[in-house]
C-alpha positions in Angstrom: 46.0 1.5 -25.8 45.2 -1.1 -23.2 44.8 2.2 -20.4 42.5 4.2 -22.8 40.5 0.5 -22.9 40.3 -0.1 -19.4 38.6 3.6 -18.8 36.0 2.4 -21.6 34.9 -0.5 -19.9 34.9 1.1 -16.4 32.5 3.5 -17.7 30.4 1.3 -19.6 29.8 -0.5 -16.1 29.2 2.2 -14.3 26.6 3.2 -16.8 24.8 -0.1 -17.1 24.9 -0.2 -13.4 23.1 3.5 -12.8 20.2 2.4 -15.4 19.6 -0.9 -13.7 19.2 1.4 -10.6 16.9 3.8 -11.8 14.8 1.1 -14.0 14.4 -1.2 -11.2 12.9 -1.5 -7.3 15.4 -1.4 -4.5 16.1 -5.0 -3.2 14.6 -3.9 0.4 11.2 -2.6 -1.4 10.8 -5.8 -3.0 11.3 -7.7 0.0 9.6 -5.6 2.8 6.3 -5.0 0.2 4.8 -8.2 -0.7 3.3 -7.8 -4.0 2.9 -10.9 -5.9 -0.2 -12.5 -8.0 -1.5 -15.2 -5.8 -0.5 -12.9 -2.0 -4.0 -13.3 0.3 -5.1 -11.4 3.4 -8.1 -11.8 4.9 -9.0 -9.4 7.7 -11.5 -9.1 10.9 -13.9 -5.9 10.2 -15.6 -4.4 13.3 -17.7 -1.8 12.4 -20.3 0.4 14.0 -20.5 1.5 17.5 -21.5 -1.6 18.7 -18.2 -3.7 18.5 -20.6 -7.3 17.9 -21.1 -6.3 14.0 -18.3 -8.4 12.8 -17.4 -9.6 9.2 -14.6 -10.3 7.1 -12.7 -8.3 3.7 -10.2 -10.6 1.9 -7.8 -9.1 -0.1 -5.9 -10.8 -3.2 -3.2 -10.0 -5.9 -5.3 -11.4 -9.1 -3.2 -10.2 -11.9 -1.2 -7.1 -13.9 -1.9 -4.0 -15.5 -0.7 -1.2 -17.5 -1.8 2.2 -16.0 -1.0 5.8 -16.4 2.3 6.8 -18.0 2.9 3.1 -19.2 3.4 1.7 -15.5 2.9 -1.9 -14.6 0.6 -2.5 -11.6 -0.4 -5.7 -9.7 -4.1 -6.1 -9.3 -5.5 -6.0 -6.0 -9.1 -7.3 -5.5 -10.8 -6.4 -2.4 -13.9 -8.3 -1.2 -16.2 -7.1 1.3 -18.8 -10.1 3.1 -20.5 -7.7 5.6 -23.9 -6.7 6.2 -23.9 -3.1 5.5 -22.6 -3.7 1.8 -23.2 -7.6 1.2 -20.7 -8.9 -1.4 -19.4 -5.4 -2.5 -16.0 -5.4 -4.6 -13.5 -2.6 -5.2 -10.0 -2.3 -7.0 -6.7 -0.9 -6.2 -3.6 -0.9 -8.8 -0.5 -0.8 -7.1 2.7 -0.1 -8.6 6.3 -0.6 -7.1 9.5 1.4 -8.1 11.2 3.7 -6.2 7.9 3.9 -4.3 5.0 2.3 -3.4 2.1 3.7 -5.3 -1.3 2.9 -4.8 -3.9 3.6 -7.7 -7.7 3.5 -8.0 -9.7 4.0 -11.4 -12.6 6.4 -11.7 -14.2 8.4 -14.6 -11.7 6.7 -17.6 -8.4 7.7 -15.5 -6.1 6.4 -12.8 -5.8 8.5 -9.3 -3.1 7.8 -6.8 -4.9 7.5 -3.3 -2.1 6.4 -1.2 1.9 5.6 -1.5 4.2 3.9 0.9 8.4 5.3 1.0 9.9 2.1 2.3 11.9 0.9 4.1 10.3 3.2 6.8 11.7 5.1 9.4 10.1 6.3 12.6 9.7 10.0 12.0 9.9 10.5 8.5 6.8 12.1 6.3 5.9 12.3 3.0 3.4 13.6 0.6 1.7 12.9 -3.1 2.4 16.3 -4.9 -0.4 16.2 -7.5 -3.1 15.7 -4.2 -4.1 18.7 -2.2 -2.8 18.0 1.4 -2.4 14.8 1.1 0.4 13.5 3.7 1.4 10.5 5.8 3.6 10.0 8.7 5.4 7.1 9.9 4.3 7.5 14.2 6.0 4.4 15.6 7.7 1.3 15.6 6.6 -1.7 18.0 4.5 -5.1 18.6 1.0 -5.6 17.5 -1.5 -8.2 18.0 -4.3 -9.1 16.0 -6.1 -12.4 15.3 -3.5 -13.7 12.9 -0.7 -13.4 15.9 1.8 -10.8 17.3 3.7 -8.9 14.7 7.2 -7.5 16.5 8.1 -5.5 13.9 5.2 -3.2 13.1 5.1 0.6 12.1 1.9 2.8 13.0 1.1 5.3 10.0 -1.1 8.1 9.7 -2.7 8.9 6.8 -4.6 12.5 5.8 -6.3 13.4 2.8 -8.2 16.9 3.1 -8.8 18.0 -1.1 -11.9 19.8 -1.1 -15.0 20.3 1.2 -17.1 17.0 2.4 -14.5 14.6 1.0 -11.6 13.5 3.4 -9.4 10.7 4.9 -8.0 9.9 8.2 -6.5 6.3 8.1 -4.1 4.5 10.9 -2.3 1.6 9.3 0.0 -0.7 10.8 2.5 -2.4 8.5 4.4 -5.5 9.2 7.4 -5.7 7.0 7.5 -8.9 4.4 3.6 -9.3 5.5 1.5 -6.5 4.7 -0.7 -4.3 6.5 -1.9 -6.1 10.0 -4.1 -3.8 11.4 -5.8 -0.7 9.8 -8.7 1.6 10.9 -10.4 3.4 7.8 -12.1 6.5 8.4 -13.0 8.1 4.8 -15.9 10.5 4.0 -16.3 10.9 0.0 -20.1 12.8 0.7 -20.8 9.5 2.6 -18.8 7.4 4.6 -17.1 4.7 2.5 -17.3 1.0 2.6 -15.0 -0.6 4.4 -14.8 2.2 7.6 -13.9 1.3 11.2 -11.1 -1.4 12.1 -9.6 -4.4 10.3 -7.5 -7.1 12.0 -5.4 -9.6 10.0 -6.8 -13.2 10.6 -4.8 -15.0 8.1 -1.7 -14.5 5.3 -0.4 -16.1 2.1 2.6 -14.2 0.8 5.2 -15.3 -1.8 
């Protein structure tokens, strides 16, 4: 009788552990990808052919929202303070589970526009299956210096998306775990160039 009871207890523990692993984000993803309300990043934005065109972009996590599939997402607000798009705003919705998935809202629906597979490993590649020709590569790991300082453990990523004619993405992303994006070269086109194209460099940040 005691032996049977022990087997039942062990099976129950395994079942509970399995459920926890499936529902909760892995600890290393939570620790490496800042995603808490109140987190803030400010970027120096250099745009155009003349590198004297310099302004700022602020990124803040301001709340939560339930999005497609019942997922709980953090709301990331982007405020562009520059001459060609003064006081412009954008919003992303970030879900962290076994992956980091970044959505935008358009025409009454949420669409995944970027994802990260953490922890990063140089040489790894992933795609967004539901998006046509959307791929991210991890190219290297090295120190990167920006106005906020030198970040030794920084990964360079390349993100490409070519869904159809006259719409494409060709971004370079430098991501430092526990800090976030420290440098970003955005090159996106949706019939016209998108706000934020060109170089972002981290000036300051606050993460929890």
